N, C-alpha and C positions, 0 to 999 in steps of 0.2 A: 764596566759591568763584568762580573766574574762569570765563568762558564756555568757554575751552579745557579747563579742568579738568572742568567740567560735561559737556562733550562726551566726554571720556575716561571719566568715570563712566557716562555713558549708553551708550557702546559696551561697557563692561564688563558692565553690566546685560544688554544684548542678547546678548552672548556667553554669559553665565551662563544666561540663559533658553533660548537656542537649544541649548546643549550640556548643559543640566541640571547646571551646576556649582554646588557649594556654596562657602561662604566658605572652607572648609578646602581644597577643590580649588584655588581661586584663590590662596590663600596659598602653597600648595606650588609652583604655577607661577611666581609672582612672587618667591618667596623672602622673604616677609614674614609677619608674624603674622596670624591670623584677625581680630584686633582692628583691625589696620591696614586690612584689606579692609572691615571694618564701617565704619570712619571714612571711607573713600573713598566709600562708598555712603550715608552719612548725609545727611539733609536739609541744605540749605545753611545754614539758620538754627540748626542744632544745634551745641552747644558741642563736640561730638566730631567734627564734620566736618573732613576734611583733603583737600587737593587731591591728586589722583593725578598723579604724574609720568609723562609720556609714555613714558619708558623702561620703566616697569613694564608698560604696555599693550603695547609692542613685544615685551617678553620673553614675556608671556602668549601673544600671537599666534604667536610663533616656536615655543614649546614645546607649544602646544595639539594639533597633529596627532599627535605622538608620545604625548602623554598620553592622548588619546582612543583611539588604537590599542591601547595597553597596557590601558586600562580595558575595551575591547571583548573582549580576550583572556581576561579574568578570569572 
């Protein structure tokens, strides 16, 4: 995993913790499977680890306010 990808995964972890997001929440925001989210967050040495593309993080950031507002209304 590259340093940039590790940074994206670190930011994703921080967003998940701050907003109490599950893998399923993130997969919905990024339009990917929960398994993909799991691989983004896997340890660098893991065979299942995948780099997270910056566009996915941008998409998550863009959709997060609306997602959180909808979740709050439930």
